[in-house]
All heavy atoms as TSV, in Angstrom:
chain	resi	resn	atom	element	x	y	z
A	1	MET	N	N	0.840	-1.171	0.000
A	1	MET	CA	C	0.000	0.000	0.000
A	1	MET	C	C	0.887	1.236	0.000
A	1	MET	O	O	1.761	1.389	0.823
A	1	MET	CB	C	-0.911	-0.020	1.226
A	1	MET	CG	C	-1.717	1.210	1.380
A	1	MET	SD	S	-2.998	1.253	2.667
A	1	MET	CE	C	-2.550	0.046	3.835
A	2	ALA	N	N	0.623	2.122	-0.937
A	2	ALA	CA	C	1.398	3.353	-1.065
A	2	ALA	C	C	0.617	4.527	-0.478
A	2	ALA	O	O	-0.609	4.493	-0.383
A	2	ALA	CB	C	1.701	3.626	-2.532
A	3	GLU	N	N	1.352	5.560	-0.089
A	3	GLU	CA	C	0.741	6.819	0.338
A	3	GLU	C	C	0.976	7.830	-0.779
A	3	GLU	O	O	2.122	8.151	-1.094
A	3	GLU	CB	C	1.343	7.289	1.650
A	3	GLU	CG	C	1.010	6.378	2.812
A	3	GLU	CD	C	1.487	6.917	4.136
A	3	GLU	OE1	O	2.311	7.858	4.167
A	3	GLU	OE2	O	1.026	6.375	5.159
A	4	ILE	N	N	-0.107	8.319	-1.380
A	4	ILE	CA	C	-0.023	9.138	-2.584
A	4	ILE	C	C	-0.677	10.494	-2.342
A	4	ILE	O	O	-1.827	10.566	-1.904
A	4	ILE	CB	C	-0.717	8.419	-3.764
A	4	ILE	CG1	C	-0.040	7.072	-4.016
A	4	ILE	CG2	C	-0.723	9.298	-5.002
A	4	ILE	CD1	C	-0.787	6.162	-4.945
A	5	THR	N	N	0.076	11.566	-2.624
A	5	THR	CA	C	-0.497	12.910	-2.572
A	5	THR	C	C	-1.090	13.216	-3.937
A	5	THR	O	O	-0.436	13.062	-4.969
A	5	THR	CB	C	0.571	13.957	-2.213
A	5	THR	OG1	O	1.110	13.633	-0.931
A	5	THR	CG2	C	-0.027	15.351	-2.175
A	6	MET	N	N	-2.334	13.632	-3.934
A	6	MET	CA	C	-3.027	13.921	-5.182
A	6	MET	C	C	-2.526	15.237	-5.774
A	6	MET	O	O	-1.714	15.930	-5.168
A	6	MET	CB	C	-4.523	13.940	-4.921
A	6	MET	CG	C	-5.014	12.613	-4.344
A	6	MET	SD	S	-6.760	12.568	-4.076
A	6	MET	CE	C	-7.298	11.995	-5.666
A	7	ARG	N	N	-3.016	15.577	-6.948
A	7	ARG	CA	C	-2.642	16.817	-7.636
A	7	ARG	C	C	-3.793	17.800	-7.507
A	7	ARG	O	O	-4.906	17.534	-7.978
A	7	ARG	CB	C	-2.363	16.510	-9.111
A	7	ARG	CG	C	-1.937	17.715	-9.920
A	7	ARG	CD	C	-1.453	17.322	-11.303
A	7	ARG	NE	N	-2.382	16.503	-12.036
A	7	ARG	CZ	C	-3.216	16.939	-12.978
A	7	ARG	NH1	N	-3.232	18.216	-13.297
A	7	ARG	NH2	N	-4.019	16.115	-13.610
A	8	GLY	N	N	-3.542	18.914	-6.838
A	8	GLY	CA	C	-4.581	19.908	-6.617
A	8	GLY	C	C	-4.899	20.692	-7.876
A	8	GLY	O	O	-4.009	20.980	-8.683
A	9	ILE	N	N	-6.174	21.027	-8.053
A	9	ILE	CA	C	-6.589	21.895	-9.152
A	9	ILE	C	C	-7.512	22.972	-8.592
A	9	ILE	O	O	-8.092	22.821	-7.520
A	9	ILE	CB	C	-7.278	21.121	-10.304
A	9	ILE	CG1	C	-8.576	20.455	-9.842
A	9	ILE	CG2	C	-6.324	20.106	-10.912
A	9	ILE	CD1	C	-9.393	19.887	-10.996
A	10	ALA	N	N	-7.639	24.050	-9.331
A	10	ALA	CA	C	-8.483	25.173	-8.922
A	10	ALA	C	C	-9.948	24.875	-9.241
A	10	ALA	O	O	-10.247	24.143	-10.192
A	10	ALA	CB	C	-8.040	26.443	-9.645
A	11	PRO	N	N	-10.873	25.456	-8.479
A	11	PRO	CA	C	-12.300	25.223	-8.739
A	11	PRO	C	C	-12.725	25.580	-10.165
A	11	PRO	O	O	-13.586	24.914	-10.738
A	11	PRO	CB	C	-13.008	26.127	-7.720
A	11	PRO	CG	C	-12.022	26.309	-6.630
A	11	PRO	CD	C	-10.663	26.277	-7.289
A	12	PHE	N	N	-12.114	26.606	-10.751
A	12	PHE	CA	C	-12.511	26.997	-12.113
A	12	PHE	C	C	-12.040	26.003	-13.168
A	12	PHE	O	O	-12.462	26.075	-14.317
A	12	PHE	CB	C	-12.054	28.422	-12.452
A	12	PHE	CG	C	-10.569	28.650	-12.332
A	12	PHE	CD1	C	-9.700	28.250	-13.327
A	12	PHE	CD2	C	-10.053	29.276	-11.205
A	12	PHE	CE1	C	-8.338	28.466	-13.215
A	12	PHE	CE2	C	-8.699	29.504	-11.077
A	12	PHE	CZ	C	-7.828	29.086	-12.090
A	13	ASP	N	N	-11.180	25.051	-12.789
A	13	ASP	CA	C	-10.750	24.002	-13.722
A	13	ASP	C	C	-11.701	22.804	-13.733
A	13	ASP	O	O	-11.539	21.893	-14.537
A	13	ASP	CB	C	-9.338	23.519	-13.379
A	13	ASP	CG	C	-8.280	24.549	-13.735
A	13	ASP	OD1	O	-8.493	25.304	-14.717
A	13	ASP	OD2	O	-7.251	24.602	-13.039
A	14	VAL	N	N	-12.673	22.795	-12.832
A	14	VAL	CA	C	-13.648	21.702	-12.762
A	14	VAL	C	C	-14.820	22.070	-13.665
A	14	VAL	O	O	-15.521	23.039	-13.424
A	14	VAL	CB	C	-14.122	21.469	-11.314
A	14	VAL	CG1	C	-15.162	20.356	-11.265
A	14	VAL	CG2	C	-12.943	21.155	-10.412
A	15	ASP	N	N	-15.008	21.272	-14.725
A	15	ASP	CA	C	-16.098	21.551	-15.655
A	15	ASP	C	C	-17.039	20.350	-15.728
A	15	ASP	O	O	-16.921	19.395	-14.959
A	15	ASP	CB	C	-15.555	21.938	-17.037
A	15	ASP	CG	C	-14.686	20.857	-17.661
A	15	ASP	OD1	O	-14.877	19.667	-17.360
A	15	ASP	OD2	O	-13.805	21.201	-18.470
A	16	ASP	N	N	-17.968	20.405	-16.674
A	16	ASP	CA	C	-18.985	19.355	-16.798
A	16	ASP	C	C	-18.435	18.013	-17.262
A	16	ASP	O	O	-19.154	17.018	-17.235
A	16	ASP	CB	C	-20.084	19.813	-17.757
A	16	ASP	CG	C	-20.921	20.944	-17.182
A	16	ASP	OD1	O	-20.916	21.102	-15.951
A	16	ASP	OD2	O	-21.570	21.655	-17.971
A	17	SER	N	N	-17.176	17.963	-17.679
A	17	SER	CA	C	-16.600	16.683	-18.113
A	17	SER	C	C	-16.218	15.813	-16.919
A	17	SER	O	O	-15.943	14.630	-17.077
A	17	SER	CB	C	-15.374	16.918	-19.003
A	17	SER	OG	O	-14.292	17.441	-18.249
A	18	PHE	N	N	-16.203	16.390	-15.716
A	18	PHE	CA	C	-15.821	15.662	-14.504
A	18	PHE	C	C	-17.048	15.207	-13.714
A	18	PHE	O	O	-18.057	15.897	-13.665
A	18	PHE	CB	C	-14.992	16.553	-13.562
A	18	PHE	CG	C	-13.604	16.836	-14.040
A	18	PHE	CD1	C	-13.282	18.067	-14.576
A	18	PHE	CD2	C	-12.608	15.877	-13.941
A	18	PHE	CE1	C	-12.005	18.349	-15.003
A	18	PHE	CE2	C	-11.318	16.148	-14.358
A	18	PHE	CZ	C	-11.022	17.383	-14.898
A	19	THR	N	N	-16.896	14.092	-13.059
A	19	THR	CA	C	-17.811	13.682	-11.996
A	19	THR	C	C	-17.129	14.075	-10.697
A	19	THR	O	O	-15.987	13.687	-10.453
A	19	THR	CB	C	-18.040	12.157	-12.024
A	19	THR	OG1	O	-18.631	11.800	-13.268
A	19	THR	CG2	C	-18.918	11.715	-10.871
A	20	VAL	N	N	-17.794	14.887	-9.864
A	20	VAL	CA	C	-17.214	15.329	-8.597
A	20	VAL	C	C	-17.558	14.292	-7.532
A	20	VAL	O	O	-18.733	13.968	-7.325
A	20	VAL	CB	C	-17.735	16.719	-8.189
A	20	VAL	CG1	C	-17.186	17.118	-6.828
A	20	VAL	CG2	C	-17.365	17.756	-9.239
A	21	PHE	N	N	-16.527	13.776	-6.885
A	21	PHE	CA	C	-16.699	12.804	-5.802
A	21	PHE	C	C	-16.196	13.423	-4.513
A	21	PHE	O	O	-14.999	13.615	-4.339
A	21	PHE	CB	C	-15.926	11.515	-6.123
A	21	PHE	CG	C	-15.972	10.486	-5.028
A	21	PHE	CD1	C	-17.150	9.837	-4.718
A	21	PHE	CD2	C	-14.830	10.171	-4.321
A	21	PHE	CE1	C	-17.197	8.888	-3.713
A	21	PHE	CE2	C	-14.865	9.220	-3.310
A	21	PHE	CZ	C	-16.054	8.577	-3.000
A	22	ASN	N	N	-17.135	13.788	-3.626
A	22	ASN	CA	C	-16.755	14.342	-2.328
A	22	ASN	C	C	-16.462	13.170	-1.414
A	22	ASN	O	O	-17.325	12.329	-1.177
A	22	ASN	CB	C	-17.861	15.225	-1.753
A	22	ASN	CG	C	-17.409	15.924	-0.480
A	22	ASN	OD1	O	-16.975	15.314	0.480
A	22	ASN	ND2	N	-17.518	17.243	-0.492
A	23	THR	N	N	-15.240	13.118	-0.890
A	23	THR	CA	C	-14.811	11.978	-0.089
A	23	THR	C	C	-15.355	12.006	1.327
A	23	THR	O	O	-15.166	11.039	2.071
A	23	THR	CB	C	-13.276	11.892	-0.044
A	23	THR	OG1	O	-12.752	13.078	0.551
A	23	THR	CG2	C	-12.703	11.701	-1.430
A	24	GLY	N	N	-16.030	13.067	1.718
A	24	GLY	CA	C	-16.602	13.145	3.051
A	24	GLY	C	C	-15.532	13.101	4.129
A	24	GLY	O	O	-14.397	13.517	3.910
A	25	VAL	N	N	-15.887	12.572	5.287
A	25	VAL	CA	C	-14.933	12.472	6.386
A	25	VAL	C	C	-13.768	11.589	5.962
A	25	VAL	O	O	-12.608	11.918	6.160
A	25	VAL	CB	C	-15.623	11.914	7.649
A	25	VAL	CG1	C	-14.616	11.643	8.734
A	25	VAL	CG2	C	-16.688	12.877	8.130
A	26	SER	N	N	-14.061	10.464	5.360
A	26	SER	CA	C	-13.039	9.551	4.848
A	26	SER	C	C	-13.738	8.489	4.025
A	26	SER	O	O	-14.836	8.062	4.354
A	26	SER	CB	C	-12.270	8.896	5.999
A	26	SER	OG	O	-11.284	8.029	5.493
A	27	THR	N	N	-13.103	8.068	2.959
A	27	THR	CA	C	-13.623	6.991	2.138
A	27	THR	C	C	-12.698	5.798	2.319
A	27	THR	O	O	-11.488	5.925	2.165
A	27	THR	CB	C	-13.681	7.414	0.654
A	27	THR	OG1	O	-14.535	8.560	0.547
A	27	THR	CG2	C	-14.212	6.305	-0.212
A	28	VAL	N	N	-13.267	4.657	2.644
A	28	VAL	CA	C	-12.479	3.461	2.924
A	28	VAL	C	C	-12.818	2.397	1.891
A	28	VAL	O	O	-13.984	2.115	1.636
A	28	VAL	CB	C	-12.754	2.930	4.347
A	28	VAL	CG1	C	-11.954	1.676	4.625
A	28	VAL	CG2	C	-12.452	4.006	5.381
A	29	GLY	N	N	-11.765	1.815	1.303
A	29	GLY	CA	C	-11.949	0.787	0.301
A	29	GLY	C	C	-11.608	-0.592	0.837
A	29	GLY	O	O	-11.413	-0.795	2.037
A	30	LEU	N	N	-11.498	-1.528	-0.081
A	30	LEU	CA	C	-11.248	-2.921	0.272
A	30	LEU	C	C	-9.855	-3.391	-0.118
A	30	LEU	O	O	-9.587	-4.588	-0.095
A	30	LEU	CB	C	-12.298	-3.822	-0.393
A	30	LEU	CG	C	-13.735	-3.566	0.037
A	30	LEU	CD1	C	-14.694	-4.391	-0.796
A	30	LEU	CD2	C	-13.907	-3.851	1.509
A	31	GLY	N	N	-8.988	-2.480	-0.489
A	31	GLY	CA	C	-7.631	-2.862	-0.848
A	31	GLY	C	C	-7.044	-1.889	-1.843
A	31	GLY	O	O	-7.635	-1.645	-2.878
A	32	GLY	N	N	-5.911	-1.323	-1.506
A	32	GLY	CA	C	-5.271	-0.377	-2.406
A	32	GLY	C	C	-4.394	0.598	-1.655
A	32	GLY	O	O	-3.736	0.227	-0.688
A	33	ASP	N	N	-4.422	1.835	-2.094
A	33	ASP	CA	C	-3.507	2.861	-1.594
A	33	ASP	C	C	-4.243	3.889	-0.742
A	33	ASP	O	O	-5.471	3.954	-0.733
A	33	ASP	CB	C	-2.829	3.562	-2.776
A	33	ASP	CG	C	-2.055	2.591	-3.647
A	33	ASP	OD1	O	-1.352	1.728	-3.090
A	33	ASP	OD2	O	-2.153	2.693	-4.885
A	34	ASP	N	N	-3.462	4.720	-0.041
A	34	ASP	CA	C	-3.986	5.850	0.710
A	34	ASP	C	C	-3.715	7.121	-0.093
A	34	ASP	O	O	-2.620	7.293	-0.638
A	34	ASP	CB	C	-3.304	5.972	2.077
A	34	ASP	CG	C	-3.661	4.825	3.012
A	34	ASP	OD1	O	-4.641	4.103	2.753
A	34	ASP	OD2	O	-2.955	4.671	4.016
A	35	PHE	N	N	-4.710	8.010	-0.176
A	35	PHE	CA	C	-4.603	9.225	-0.968
A	35	PHE	C	C	-4.821	10.440	-0.085
A	35	PHE	O	O	-5.752	10.483	0.714
A	35	PHE	CB	C	-5.621	9.211	-2.105
A	35	PHE	CG	C	-5.352	8.123	-3.102
A	35	PHE	CD1	C	-5.901	6.859	-2.941
A	35	PHE	CD2	C	-4.523	8.351	-4.181
A	35	PHE	CE1	C	-5.648	5.853	-3.843
A	35	PHE	CE2	C	-4.257	7.349	-5.092
A	35	PHE	CZ	C	-4.821	6.091	-4.919
A	36	PHE	N	N	-3.954	11.456	-0.275
A	36	PHE	CA	C	-3.955	12.652	0.552
A	36	PHE	C	C	-4.264	13.879	-0.296
A	36	PHE	O	O	-3.809	13.994	-1.439
A	36	PHE	CB	C	-2.596	12.827	1.232
A	36	PHE	CG	C	-2.299	11.734	2.223
A	36	PHE	CD1	C	-1.752	10.537	1.807
A	36	PHE	CD2	C	-2.597	11.904	3.564
A	36	PHE	CE1	C	-1.488	9.519	2.711
A	36	PHE	CE2	C	-2.337	10.890	4.477
A	36	PHE	CZ	C	-1.783	9.700	4.046
A	37	CYS	N	N	-5.020	14.822	0.283
A	37	CYS	CA	C	-5.380	16.070	-0.391
A	37	CYS	C	C	-4.128	16.907	-0.652
A	37	CYS	O	O	-3.298	17.095	0.238
A	37	CYS	CB	C	-6.368	16.846	0.479
A	37	CYS	SG	S	-6.843	18.445	-0.212
A	38	ALA	N	N	-4.023	17.429	-1.863
A	38	ALA	CA	C	-2.884	18.272	-2.230
A	38	ALA	C	C	-2.986	19.661	-1.600
A	38	ALA	O	O	-1.991	20.370	-1.513
A	38	ALA	CB	C	-2.799	18.403	-3.750
A	39	HIS	N	N	-4.170	20.039	-1.145
A	39	HIS	CA	C	-4.366	21.373	-0.583
A	39	HIS	C	C	-4.113	21.412	0.924
A	39	HIS	O	O	-3.413	22.293	1.401
A	39	HIS	CB	C	-5.788	21.870	-0.879
A	39	HIS	CG	C	-6.095	21.938	-2.337
A	39	HIS	ND1	N	-5.706	22.982	-3.144
A	39	HIS	CD2	C	-6.745	21.068	-3.150
A	39	HIS	CE1	C	-6.108	22.766	-4.384
A	39	HIS	NE2	N	-6.740	21.612	-4.412
A	40	CYS	N	N	-4.678	20.457	1.672
A	40	CYS	CA	C	-4.588	20.511	3.140
A	40	CYS	C	C	-3.841	19.325	3.755
A	40	CYS	O	O	-3.554	19.339	4.940
A	40	CYS	CB	C	-5.974	20.629	3.765
A	40	CYS	SG	S	-6.984	19.125	3.652
A	41	GLY	N	N	-3.552	18.306	2.969
A	41	GLY	CA	C	-2.807	17.158	3.468
A	41	GLY	C	C	-3.644	16.099	4.165
A	41	GLY	O	O	-3.117	15.086	4.627
A	42	ARG	N	N	-4.935	16.281	4.225
A	42	ARG	CA	C	-5.826	15.319	4.886
A	42	ARG	C	C	-5.890	14.007	4.104
A	42	ARG	O	O	-5.888	14.001	2.876
A	42	ARG	CB	C	-7.219	15.932	4.961
A	42	ARG	CG	C	-8.256	15.049	5.574
A	42	ARG	CD	C	-9.619	15.707	5.433
A	42	ARG	NE	N	-10.598	14.904	6.131
A	42	ARG	CZ	C	-11.540	15.381	6.902
A	42	ARG	NH1	N	-11.659	16.677	7.069
A	42	ARG	NH2	N	-12.392	14.591	7.493
A	43	LYS	N	N	-5.954	12.885	4.830
A	43	LYS	CA	C	-6.151	11.593	4.163
A	43	LYS	C	C	-7.595	11.534	3.692
A	43	LYS	O	O	-8.527	11.550	4.478
A	43	LYS	CB	C	-5.863	10.428	5.099
A	43	LYS	CG	C	-5.945	9.086	4.370
A	43	LYS	CD	C	-5.844	7.880	5.288
A	43	LYS	CE	C	-4.462	7.703	5.835
A	43	LYS	NZ	N	-4.325	6.416	6.566
A	44	MET	N	N	-7.764	11.500	2.375
A	44	MET	CA	C	-9.092	11.515	1.781
A	44	MET	C	C	-9.644	10.117	1.580
A	44	MET	O	O	-10.834	9.881	1.744
A	44	MET	CB	C	-9.051	12.237	0.423
A	44	MET	CG	C	-8.685	13.691	0.520
A	44	MET	SD	S	-8.379	14.456	-1.082
A	44	MET	CE	C	-9.826	14.044	-2.004
A	45	MET	N	N	-8.774	9.211	1.161
A	45	MET	CA	C	-9.207	7.844	0.869
A	45	MET	C	C	-8.198	6.872	1.451
A	45	MET	O	O	-6.992	7.061	1.316
A	45	MET	CB	C	-9.338	7.641	-0.638
A	45	MET	CG	C	-10.403	8.507	-1.264
A	45	MET	SD	S	-10.581	8.257	-3.034
A	45	MET	CE	C	-9.180	9.170	-3.653
A	46	HIS	N	N	-8.707	5.838	2.097
A	46	HIS	CA	C	-7.870	4.829	2.745
A	46	HIS	C	C	-8.127	3.479	2.100
A	46	HIS	O	O	-9.281	3.049	1.952
A	46	HIS	CB	C	-8.186	4.771	4.239
A	46	HIS	CG	C	-7.499	3.668	4.959
A	46	HIS	ND1	N	-6.149	3.700	5.220
A	46	HIS	CD2	C	-7.962	2.500	5.452
A	46	HIS	CE1	C	-5.818	2.587	5.860
A	46	HIS	NE2	N	-6.909	1.854	5.999
A	47	ASN	N	N	-7.049	2.837	1.687
A	47	ASN	CA	C	-7.119	1.464	1.180
A	47	ASN	C	C	-7.998	1.366	-0.071
A	47	ASN	O	O	-8.811	0.451	-0.203
A	47	ASN	CB	C	-7.628	0.545	2.291
A	47	ASN	CG	C	-7.060	-0.848	2.188
A	47	ASN	OD1	O	-6.061	-1.076	1.525
A	47	ASN	ND2	N	-7.701	-1.785	2.853
A	48	MET	N	N	-7.834	2.312	-0.989
A	48	MET	CA	C	-8.661	2.367	-2.204
A	48	MET	C	C	-7.876	1.949	-3.438
A	48	MET	O	O	-6.716	2.297	-3.592
A	48	MET	CB	C	-9.169	3.793	-2.442
A	48	MET	CG	C	-10.205	4.272	-1.474
A	48	MET	SD	S	-11.819	3.550	-1.705
A	48	MET	CE	C	-12.282	4.227	-3.271
A	49	ASN	N	N	-8.542	1.233	-4.324
A	49	ASN	CA	C	-7.979	0.873	-5.622
A	49	ASN	C	C	-8.689	1.733	-6.671
A	49	ASN	O	O	-9.699	1.332	-7.231
A	49	ASN	CB	C	-8.171	-0.611	-5.905
A	49	ASN	CG	C	-7.554	-1.028	-7.221
A	49	ASN	OD1	O	-6.987	-0.216	-7.937
A	49	ASN	ND2	N	-7.663	-2.292	-7.547
A	50	VAL	N	N	-8.159	2.921	-6.929
A	50	VAL	CA	C	-8.810	3.856	-7.855
A	50	VAL	C	C	-8.574	3.485	-9.317
A	50	VAL	O	O	-9.222	4.039	-10.197
A	50	VAL	CB	C	-8.376	5.314	-7.589
A	50	VAL	CG1	C	-8.824	5.765	-6.227
A	50	VAL	CG2	C	-6.892	5.478	-7.755
A	51	LYS	N	N	-7.680	2.566	-9.576
A	51	LYS	CA	C	-7.441	2.143	-10.961
A	51	LYS	C	C	-8.674	1.473	-11.554
A	51	LYS	O	O	-8.818	1.395	-12.764
A	51	LYS	CB	C	-6.253	1.190	-11.019
A	51	LYS	CG	C	-4.956	1.862	-10.658
A	51	LYS	CD	C	-3.822	0.879	-10.614
A	51	LYS	CE	C	-2.569	1.614	-10.131
A	51	LYS	NZ	N	-1.527	0.708	-9.718
A	52	ARG	N	N	-9.577	1.036	-10.714
A	52	ARG	CA	C	-10.795	0.377	-11.178
A	52	ARG	C	C	-11.877	1.379	-11.571
A	52	ARG	O	O	-12.881	1.008	-12.155
A	52	ARG	CB	C	-11.314	-0.562	-10.099
A	52	ARG	CG	C	-10.283	-1.630	-9.746
A	52	ARG	CD	C	-10.803	-2.575	-8.735
A	52	ARG	NE	N	-11.699	-3.485	-9.435
A	52	ARG	CZ	C	-12.396	-4.426	-8.857
A	52	ARG	NH1	N	-12.317	-4.587	-7.564
A	52	ARG	NH2	N	-13.184	-5.210	-9.549
A	53	ILE	N	N	-11.688	2.654	-11.240
A	53	ILE	CA	C	-12.669	3.691	-11.574
A	53	ILE	C	C	-12.429	4.146	-13.001
A	53	ILE	O	O	-11.340	4.575	-13.351
A	53	ILE	CB	C	-12.569	4.878	-10.584
A	53	ILE	CG1	C	-12.862	4.392	-9.167
A	53	ILE	CG2	C	-13.508	6.006	-10.997
A	53	ILE	CD1	C	-12.622	5.429	-8.094
A	54	GLU	N	N	-13.456	4.053	-13.823
A	54	GLU	CA	C	-13.311	4.371	-15.242
A	54	GLU	C	C	-13.837	5.748	-15.615
A	54	GLU	O	O	-13.650	6.194	-16.725
A	54	GLU	CB	C	-14.006	3.296	-16.077
A	54	GLU	CG	C	-13.359	1.931	-15.919
A	54	GLU	CD	C	-14.054	0.859	-16.732
A	54	GLU	OE1	O	-14.924	1.195	-17.569
A	54	GLU	OE2	O	-13.716	-0.307	-16.541
A	55	ALA	N	N	-14.495	6.434	-14.695
A	55	ALA	CA	C	-15.056	7.757	-14.980
A	55	ALA	C	C	-13.973	8.831	-14.869
A	55	ALA	O	O	-12.924	8.626	-14.270
A	55	ALA	CB	C	-16.185	8.058	-14.007
A	56	ASN	N	N	-14.254	9.994	-15.447
A	56	ASN	CA	C	-13.383	11.161	-15.343
A	56	ASN	C	C	-13.739	11.868	-14.033
A	56	ASN	O	O	-14.657	12.673	-13.989
A	56	ASN	CB	C	-13.592	12.078	-16.549
A	56	ASN	CG	C	-12.557	13.159	-16.634
A	56	ASN	OD1	O	-11.480	13.060	-16.060
A	56	ASN	ND2	N	-12.884	14.217	-17.351
A	57	VAL	N	N	-13.024	11.513	-12.960
A	57	VAL	CA	C	-13.402	11.935	-11.614
A	57	VAL	C	C	-12.456	13.002	-11.087
A	57	VAL	O	O	-11.241	12.905	-11.252
A	57	VAL	CB	C	-13.397	10.723	-10.645
A	57	VAL	CG1	C	-13.731	11.159	-9.225
A	57	VAL	CG2	C	-14.366	9.659	-11.116
A	58	VAL	N	N	-13.032	14.014	-10.432
A	58	VAL	CA	C	-12.267	14.949	-9.619
A	58	VAL	C	C	-12.704	14.683	-8.185
A	58	VAL	O	O	-13.889	14.519	-7.899
A	58	VAL	CB	C	-12.482	16.425	-10.046
A	58	VAL	CG1	C	-13.912	16.865	-9.887
A	58	VAL	CG2	C	-11.557	17.352	-9.297
A	59	TYR	N	N	-11.733	14.557	-7.289
A	59	TYR	CA	C	-11.998	14.202	-5.900
A	59	TYR	C	C	-12.013	15.467	-5.054
A	59	TYR	O	O	-11.035	16.213	-5.035
A	59	TYR	CB	C	-10.932	13.231	-5.392
A	59	TYR	CG	C	-10.917	11.945	-6.180
A	59	TYR	CD1	C	-10.143	11.816	-7.329
A	59	TYR	CD2	C	-11.705	10.872	-5.796
A	59	TYR	CE1	C	-10.155	10.644	-8.066
A	59	TYR	CE2	C	-11.721	9.698	-6.528
A	59	TYR	CZ	C	-10.938	9.595	-7.662
A	59	TYR	OH	O	-10.953	8.422	-8.392
A	60	GLN	N	N	-13.127	15.698	-4.351
A	60	GLN	CA	C	-13.253	16.875	-3.499
A	60	GLN	C	C	-13.003	16.461	-2.055
A	60	GLN	O	O	-13.645	15.546	-1.529
A	60	GLN	CB	C	-14.636	17.494	-3.634
A	60	GLN	CG	C	-14.774	18.802	-2.880
A	60	GLN	CD	C	-16.132	19.431	-3.088
A	60	GLN	OE1	O	-17.110	18.757	-3.328
A	60	GLN	NE2	N	-16.177	20.748	-2.986
A	61	CYS	N	N	-12.058	17.132	-1.419
A	61	CYS	CA	C	-11.702	16.844	-0.030
A	61	CYS	C	C	-12.870	17.195	0.894
A	61	CYS	O	O	-13.430	18.284	0.796
A	61	CYS	CB	C	-10.459	17.639	0.360
A	61	CYS	SG	S	-9.945	17.425	2.076
A	62	GLY	N	N	-13.221	16.286	1.776
A	62	GLY	CA	C	-14.283	16.529	2.734
A	62	GLY	C	C	-13.883	17.518	3.815
A	62	GLY	O	O	-14.729	18.033	4.540
A	63	GLY	N	N	-12.574	17.804	3.937
A	63	GLY	CA	C	-12.100	18.755	4.934
A	63	GLY	C	C	-12.081	20.177	4.407
A	63	GLY	O	O	-12.860	21.028	4.836
A	64	CYS	N	N	-11.202	20.438	3.436
A	64	CYS	CA	C	-11.025	21.804	2.932
A	64	CYS	C	C	-11.864	22.107	1.696
A	64	CYS	O	O	-11.879	23.241	1.233
A	64	CYS	CB	C	-9.545	22.054	2.637
A	64	CYS	SG	S	-8.915	21.221	1.159
A	65	GLN	N	N	-12.540	21.106	1.142
A	65	GLN	CA	C	-13.364	21.224	-0.068
A	65	GLN	C	C	-12.538	21.486	-1.331
A	65	GLN	O	O	-13.081	21.842	-2.373
A	65	GLN	CB	C	-14.452	22.296	0.087
A	65	GLN	CG	C	-15.371	22.083	1.272
A	65	GLN	CD	C	-16.065	20.728	1.258
A	65	GLN	OE1	O	-16.624	20.327	0.258
A	65	GLN	NE2	N	-16.006	20.021	2.379
A	66	GLY	N	N	-11.206	21.307	-1.242
A	66	GLY	CA	C	-10.343	21.478	-2.407
A	66	GLY	C	C	-10.543	20.357	-3.415
A	66	GLY	O	O	-10.941	19.241	-3.059
A	67	TYR	N	N	-10.279	20.654	-4.674
A	67	TYR	CA	C	-10.429	19.680	-5.749
A	67	TYR	C	C	-9.080	19.046	-6.071
A	67	TYR	O	O	-8.055	19.731	-6.138
A	67	TYR	CB	C	-11.005	20.344	-6.999
A	67	TYR	CG	C	-12.431	20.810	-6.805
A	67	TYR	CD1	C	-12.717	22.142	-6.563
A	67	TYR	CD2	C	-13.481	19.911	-6.836
A	67	TYR	CE1	C	-14.019	22.579	-6.385
A	67	TYR	CE2	C	-14.792	20.330	-6.659
A	67	TYR	CZ	C	-15.056	21.656	-6.432
A	67	TYR	OH	O	-16.350	22.073	-6.253
A	68	ASN	N	N	-9.107	17.731	-6.306
A	68	ASN	CA	C	-7.887	16.964	-6.535
A	68	ASN	C	C	-8.070	15.989	-7.687
A	68	ASN	O	O	-9.156	15.429	-7.873
A	68	ASN	CB	C	-7.550	16.127	-5.285
A	68	ASN	CG	C	-7.225	16.965	-4.083
A	68	ASN	OD1	O	-6.089	17.286	-3.843
A	68	ASN	ND2	N	-8.248	17.335	-3.314
A	69	LEU	N	N	-6.992	15.802	-8.420
A	69	LEU	CA	C	-6.932	14.779	-9.455
A	69	LEU	C	C	-5.864	13.771	-9.079
A	69	LEU	O	O	-4.975	14.061	-8.281
A	69	LEU	CB	C	-6.577	15.402	-10.817
A	69	LEU	CG	C	-7.588	16.343	-11.436
A	69	LEU	CD1	C	-7.002	16.975	-12.693
A	69	LEU	CD2	C	-8.876	15.609	-11.745
A	70	MET	N	N	-5.941	12.605	-9.683
A	70	MET	CA	C	-4.883	11.628	-9.493
A	70	MET	C	C	-3.597	12.188	-10.079
A	70	MET	O	O	-3.619	12.856	-11.112
A	70	MET	CB	C	-5.218	10.308	-10.204
A	70	MET	CG	C	-6.292	9.521	-9.527
A	70	MET	SD	S	-5.739	8.988	-7.910
A	70	MET	CE	C	-7.204	9.258	-6.965
A	71	PRO	N	N	-2.474	11.946	-9.428
A	71	PRO	CA	C	-1.204	12.398	-10.013
A	71	PRO	C	C	-0.899	11.605	-11.266
A	71	PRO	O	O	-1.426	10.505	-11.440
A	71	PRO	CB	C	-0.184	12.118	-8.901
A	71	PRO	CG	C	-0.800	11.061	-8.064
A	71	PRO	CD	C	-2.280	11.240	-8.168
A	72	PRO	N	N	-0.071	12.160	-12.152
A	72	PRO	CA	C	0.288	11.407	-13.352
A	72	PRO	C	C	0.988	10.107	-12.978
A	72	PRO	O	O	1.727	10.053	-11.997
A	72	PRO	CB	C	1.235	12.336	-14.112
A	72	PRO	CG	C	1.372	13.578	-13.317
A	72	PRO	CD	C	0.582	13.440	-12.066
A	73	THR	N	N	0.716	9.072	-13.741
A	73	THR	CA	C	1.360	7.791	-13.477
A	73	THR	C	C	2.752	7.776	-14.091
A	73	THR	O	O	2.971	8.385	-15.155
A	73	THR	CB	C	0.548	6.618	-14.041
A	73	THR	OG1	O	0.342	6.850	-15.435
A	73	THR	CG2	C	-0.794	6.509	-13.355
A	74	GLU	N	N	3.654	7.118	-13.418
A	74	GLU	CA	C	5.022	7.018	-13.928
A	74	GLU	C	C	5.105	5.885	-14.923
A	74	GLU	O	O	4.527	4.825	-14.710
A	74	GLU	CB	C	5.994	6.795	-12.775
A	74	GLU	CG	C	6.030	7.951	-11.801
A	74	GLU	CD	C	6.956	7.677	-10.632
A	74	GLU	OE1	O	7.746	6.728	-10.706
A	74	GLU	OE2	O	6.885	8.423	-9.658
A	75	ALA	N	N	5.823	6.109	-15.999
A	75	ALA	CA	C	5.959	5.086	-17.039
A	75	ALA	C	C	7.036	4.090	-16.687
A	75	ALA	O	O	7.928	4.302	-15.944
A	75	ALA	CB	C	6.267	5.733	-18.370
């Protein structure tokens, strides 16, 4: 399990092509990585496998309400 800091984006960069997923207090999965907000550092998702999500998602932090994208994957 890795600890991954997401990539923060500005609210004006969120358009209708995204599905906004507010992580609330915390989102817990069944196996995967931990993801942290790029704006406030809060753990947004614990033990999540986001590679299985096929939608164009922007993740909204339940703490600071900042918008986050997955960081670019390394080749």
